[in-house]
C-alpha positions as CSV (number, residue, x, y, z in Angstrom):
1,M,-23.0,17.9,2.9
2,Q,-21.2,16.1,0.2
3,T,-23.2,13.9,-2.2
4,I,-22.1,11.6,-5.0
5,T,-23.7,10.9,-8.4
6,T,-22.4,7.9,-10.4
7,L,-23.1,7.9,-14.1
8,C,-22.7,4.9,-16.4
9,C,-20.7,6.0,-19.5
10,L,-19.2,2.9,-21.0
11,L,-20.3,-0.7,-21.0
12,A,-18.4,-4.0,-21.4
13,A,-15.4,-2.4,-23.1
14,L,-12.8,-5.1,-22.6
15,I,-12.9,-8.9,-22.9
16,I,-9.3,-10.1,-22.3
17,P,-8.1,-13.6,-21.1
18,Q,-6.3,-13.1,-17.8
19,T,-5.5,-15.0,-14.6
20,V,-7.1,-14.4,-11.2
21,C,-5.0,-14.3,-8.1
22,A,-6.0,-17.9,-7.3
23,G,-4.6,-19.0,-10.7
24,I,-7.9,-19.8,-12.4
25,P,-8.0,-18.6,-16.1
26,I,-11.0,-16.4,-16.9
27,D,-12.3,-14.1,-19.6
28,T,-12.7,-10.7,-17.8
29,V,-15.4,-8.3,-19.0
30,M,-14.9,-4.9,-17.4
31,V,-17.3,-2.0,-17.1
32,S,-16.1,1.6,-16.7
33,E,-18.4,4.2,-15.1
34,A,-17.8,7.9,-14.6
35,A,-18.0,8.7,-10.9
36,T,-18.6,12.3,-9.6
37,L,-18.4,13.7,-6.0
38,E,-20.1,16.9,-5.3
39,T,-18.3,19.2,-2.8
40,A,-18.8,22.7,-1.6
41,T,-16.3,24.1,-4.2
42,G,-17.2,22.0,-7.2
43,T,-17.4,18.5,-8.6
44,L,-14.6,15.8,-8.4
45,H,-14.4,13.4,-11.3
46,G,-13.2,9.8,-11.3
47,S,-13.3,6.5,-13.0
48,L,-14.9,3.4,-11.5
49,L,-13.6,0.2,-13.2
50,M,-15.3,-3.1,-12.4
51,P,-15.2,-6.6,-13.7
52,T,-18.8,-7.8,-14.4
53,S,-20.0,-10.1,-11.6
54,Q,-23.2,-11.3,-10.0
55,K,-21.5,-11.3,-6.6
56,A,-20.2,-8.4,-4.5
57,M,-16.5,-7.7,-5.1
58,P,-13.8,-5.8,-3.2
59,L,-13.3,-2.1,-4.2
60,V,-9.8,-0.6,-4.1
61,I,-9.8,3.2,-3.9
62,I,-6.6,4.5,-5.5
63,L,-5.2,7.8,-4.3
64,S,-2.6,9.5,-6.4
65,G,0.6,11.3,-5.3
66,S,1.6,14.9,-4.8
67,G,1.5,17.8,-7.2
68,P,-0.6,17.8,-10.4
69,T,-0.8,14.0,-10.6
70,D,-4.1,12.9,-12.2
71,R,-6.1,9.8,-11.7
72,D,-3.9,7.8,-14.1
73,G,-0.7,8.7,-12.4
74,N,0.3,11.3,-15.0
75,Q,1.7,14.8,-14.5
76,G,1.1,17.1,-17.5
77,P,3.3,15.9,-20.4
78,L,4.8,13.0,-18.3
79,M,2.5,10.1,-19.3
80,N,3.4,6.9,-17.4
81,N,-0.2,5.7,-16.9
82,S,1.0,3.8,-13.7
83,L,-2.3,4.1,-11.8
84,K,-4.4,3.4,-14.8
85,L,-2.4,0.2,-15.5
86,F,-2.6,-0.7,-11.9
87,A,-6.4,-0.4,-11.9
88,K,-6.7,-2.5,-15.0
89,A,-4.5,-5.2,-13.6
90,L,-6.7,-5.4,-10.5
91,G,-9.8,-5.5,-12.6
92,Y,-8.5,-8.5,-14.6
93,N,-8.2,-10.2,-11.3
94,G,-11.8,-9.6,-10.1
95,I,-11.2,-6.4,-8.1
96,A,-13.0,-3.2,-8.7
97,T,-11.2,0.1,-8.5
98,L,-12.0,3.8,-8.1
99,R,-9.4,6.4,-9.1
100,Y,-10.1,10.1,-9.3
101,D,-8.6,13.5,-10.1
102,K,-7.9,15.5,-6.9
103,R,-9.6,18.9,-6.5
104,G,-7.8,21.4,-8.8
105,I,-6.4,18.8,-11.1
106,A,-7.4,17.6,-14.6
107,G,-11.1,16.7,-14.6
108,S,-11.6,18.1,-11.1
109,K,-9.8,21.4,-11.8
110,A,-13.0,23.5,-11.3
111,A,-13.3,22.2,-7.7
112,G,-10.0,23.6,-6.7
113,K,-9.6,26.4,-4.2
114,P,-7.2,29.3,-4.6
115,E,-3.7,27.8,-3.9
116,K,-3.2,29.9,-0.8
117,D,-6.3,28.3,0.7
118,M,-5.4,24.7,0.0
119,R,-4.5,22.4,2.9
120,I,-3.7,18.7,2.9
121,E,-6.9,18.1,5.0
122,D,-8.9,19.0,1.9
123,F,-7.6,15.9,0.1
124,M,-8.0,13.8,3.2
125,N,-11.7,14.9,3.6
126,D,-12.3,14.2,-0.1
127,A,-10.9,10.7,0.2
128,S,-13.0,10.1,3.3
129,A,-16.1,11.1,1.4
130,W,-15.5,8.7,-1.4
131,I,-14.9,5.9,1.1
132,K,-18.2,6.6,3.0
133,R,-20.2,6.7,-0.2
134,F,-19.0,3.4,-1.5
135,K,-19.2,1.6,1.8
136,G,-23.0,1.6,1.3
137,D,-22.8,0.3,-2.3
138,K,-24.0,-3.3,-2.4
139,R,-21.9,-4.1,-5.4
140,F,-18.8,-4.0,-3.2
141,S,-18.0,-6.4,-0.3
142,R,-15.0,-4.5,1.1
143,I,-13.4,-1.1,0.7
144,V,-9.6,-1.1,0.6
145,V,-7.7,2.2,0.3
146,A,-4.4,2.2,-1.7
147,G,-2.4,5.4,-1.4
148,H,0.6,6.1,-3.7
149,S,3.4,8.4,-2.6
150,E,1.7,11.4,-0.8
151,G,-1.5,9.5,-1.3
152,S,-0.3,7.0,1.2
153,L,-0.4,9.6,4.0
154,I,-3.8,10.9,2.8
155,G,-5.1,7.4,2.5
156,M,-4.1,6.2,5.9
157,V,-5.8,9.2,7.5
158,A,-8.9,8.8,5.4
159,A,-9.0,5.0,6.0
160,H,-9.0,5.6,9.7
161,T,-11.5,8.4,9.6
162,A,-14.0,6.7,7.3
163,H,-13.4,3.2,8.6
164,A,-12.2,1.4,5.5
165,N,-11.6,-2.4,5.7
166,A,-7.9,-2.3,4.8
167,F,-5.1,0.0,3.8
168,I,-2.2,-0.3,1.3
169,S,0.8,2.0,1.2
170,L,2.5,2.2,-2.2
171,A,5.8,4.0,-2.2
172,G,4.6,6.0,0.8
173,T,7.0,8.0,3.0
174,G,7.6,6.9,6.6
175,F,8.8,10.3,7.8
176,P,7.3,13.9,7.9
177,A,7.4,15.4,4.4
178,D,10.0,18.1,5.4
179,K,12.5,15.4,6.3
180,V,11.8,13.6,3.0
181,L,12.3,16.8,1.0
182,K,15.6,17.5,2.9
183,T,16.9,14.1,1.8
184,Q,15.8,14.8,-1.8
185,F,17.4,18.2,-1.9
186,Q,20.7,16.7,-0.7
187,S,20.9,14.8,-4.0
188,L,20.8,18.0,-6.0
189,P,23.8,20.2,-7.0
190,L,26.1,21.2,-4.2
191,G,24.7,24.1,-2.1
192,T,21.0,23.5,-2.8
193,S,20.3,21.9,0.6
194,Q,22.1,24.8,2.3
195,I,19.4,27.1,0.9
196,T,16.4,24.8,1.3
197,T,17.0,23.5,4.8
198,P,16.3,26.9,6.6
199,I,13.2,27.3,4.5
200,L,12.0,23.8,5.4
201,D,12.8,24.3,9.0
202,S,10.8,27.6,9.1
203,L,7.7,26.0,7.4
204,R,8.0,23.1,9.8
205,A,7.8,25.5,12.7
206,G,4.7,27.1,11.2
207,K,6.3,30.3,9.9
208,T,6.1,31.4,6.3
209,V,9.2,32.5,4.4
210,S,9.1,35.9,2.6
211,H,12.2,35.7,0.6
212,V,12.6,32.6,-1.7
213,P,15.3,32.5,-4.4
214,P,13.9,32.5,-7.9
215,M,15.2,29.0,-8.7
216,L,13.1,27.7,-5.7
217,Q,9.9,29.6,-6.4
218,A,8.3,26.5,-8.1
219,V,8.6,24.6,-4.7
220,F,8.3,27.3,-2.1
221,R,6.3,30.2,-3.7
222,P,4.4,32.1,-1.0
223,S,0.9,30.8,-2.2
224,V,1.9,27.1,-1.7
225,Q,3.6,27.6,1.7
226,P,0.4,27.2,3.8
227,Y,-0.2,23.8,2.1
228,L,3.3,22.7,2.8
229,M,2.9,23.7,6.5
230,S,-0.2,21.6,6.7
231,W,1.5,18.7,5.1
232,F,4.6,18.9,7.3
233,A,2.5,18.7,10.4
234,Y,1.7,15.0,9.8
235,D,4.0,12.1,10.6
236,P,3.1,8.9,8.6
237,S,4.6,6.7,11.2
238,L,2.2,8.1,13.8
239,E,-0.8,8.1,11.5
240,I,-0.4,4.4,10.5
241,K,-0.4,3.4,14.2
242,K,-4.0,4.5,14.4
243,L,-5.2,1.9,11.9
244,N,-7.0,-1.1,13.3
245,V,-7.4,-2.9,10.0
246,P,-5.1,-5.1,7.8
247,V,-2.2,-3.0,6.4
248,L,0.1,-3.8,3.4
249,I,3.3,-1.7,2.9
250,V,4.9,-2.1,-0.6
251,Q,8.1,-0.4,-1.6
252,G,10.4,-0.8,-4.7
253,T,14.2,-1.0,-4.3
254,T,15.0,1.3,-7.2
255,D,12.6,4.1,-6.1
256,I,14.6,7.4,-6.4
257,Q,12.0,9.4,-4.5
258,V,11.1,7.3,-1.5
259,S,13.5,4.9,0.1
260,V,13.3,1.4,1.5
261,E,14.0,3.0,4.9
262,D,10.7,4.8,4.6
263,A,8.8,1.5,4.2
264,R,10.7,0.0,7.1
265,A,9.8,3.0,9.3
266,L,6.1,2.4,8.6
267,A,6.5,-1.3,9.3
268,T,8.3,-0.6,12.6
269,A,5.4,1.8,13.6
270,K,2.9,-0.9,12.6
271,P,4.4,-4.3,13.5
272,D,1.3,-6.3,12.4
273,A,1.5,-4.8,8.9
274,K,2.8,-6.9,6.0
275,L,5.9,-5.4,4.4
276,V,6.9,-6.3,0.9
277,L,10.0,-5.0,-0.9
278,I,10.0,-5.5,-4.6
279,E,13.4,-5.8,-6.3
280,G,13.8,-3.4,-9.2
281,M,10.5,-1.5,-8.9
282,N,10.7,2.3,-9.0
283,H,8.5,5.0,-7.7
284,I,5.9,4.7,-10.5
285,L,5.6,1.0,-10.0
286,K,7.6,0.0,-13.0
287,Q,10.8,-2.1,-13.5
288,A,13.8,0.3,-13.7
289,P,17.5,0.3,-12.9
290,K,19.0,2.4,-10.1
291,D,20.7,4.7,-12.6
292,R,18.8,8.0,-12.2
293,M,18.6,8.9,-15.9
294,Q,17.4,5.5,-17.0
295,N,15.0,5.4,-14.0
296,M,13.5,8.8,-14.9
297,A,13.0,7.7,-18.5
298,T,10.2,5.4,-17.4
299,Y,8.3,8.4,-16.1
300,N,7.3,9.2,-19.6
301,N,6.6,5.7,-20.9
302,G,2.9,5.0,-20.8
303,T,3.1,1.6,-22.4
304,L,5.7,0.1,-20.1
305,P,3.8,-2.3,-17.8
306,I,3.8,-2.1,-14.1
307,V,5.7,-4.8,-12.1
308,E,3.8,-8.1,-12.1
309,E,4.9,-9.0,-8.6
310,L,3.1,-5.8,-7.3
311,V,-0.2,-7.0,-8.8
312,K,0.2,-10.5,-7.3
313,V,1.0,-9.1,-3.8
314,V,-1.9,-6.6,-3.8
315,C,-4.4,-9.2,-5.2
316,G,-3.3,-11.7,-2.5
317,F,-3.7,-9.1,0.2
318,V,-7.1,-8.0,-1.0
319,E,-8.3,-11.6,-1.2
320,G,-7.1,-12.2,2.3
321,V,-9.0,-9.2,3.6
322,S,-12.2,-10.5,1.9
323,K,-11.8,-13.9,3.4
324,S,-10.9,-12.8,6.9
325,E,-14.0,-10.7,7.5
């Protein structure tokens, strides 16, 4: 059975004049706590960021995307700080957040299983455990799950399983991952998709691939294939239908990894969801042009702010959830 221990490590670190969603200027004092989740394979580590308040506040649990993405939205040397900036922006607007390192990544590295044993359900179960713990915390009035990229699929499944109060998809795919990868490979040099399509089709059918070209080992190495097969088995458009809570779908128009069509597919599957397309926002939630090289340059700019409209949309949605229940 999983248990959680939350340790206070930093008090009243920031006092910054900001504006709440309703437009009332305030001085926001935020408290950061280290949160840990004990699992069968080790401890997951996260950051709980809260504005000080005498009243219960909504908590947004932020789930990061695929690969070695940490709680701040960074991957190794690529430091964009997108999720950290997102958490701070919500905090300045009276909304608490939890973001955490996935098992096997950064602070939660020791909790990782051997790669060959990892499945996407491991991440879904972890997300569900965090939700269940904080649902009983009297400091929080509502639990909202916000999943970014692959975290969108993980989040919608966890939100359904653990009965979160609302769900937000940030740059989440609307189609099975193998289809998304096929589209991404088509943008690479000529001939790449001719090699990758048979591999993707085999994994989609539940069959591993023994021969993988050296240039594709990073994506399709034998040890990661079981994880990919577990991931490909889920269709986000089917999973989002299962949610009986308010849903917000947000997508940027200059995202070079996930398309507007993905967001529209999710919205079609969930007609009562709110769909918001943000002009000029890329995959890491920052303002960027469509030009691929200029867009990618933002992936290693940790000081570039996230798009302000995103914060306003999310704050308004969370406020609406709090008022409607």
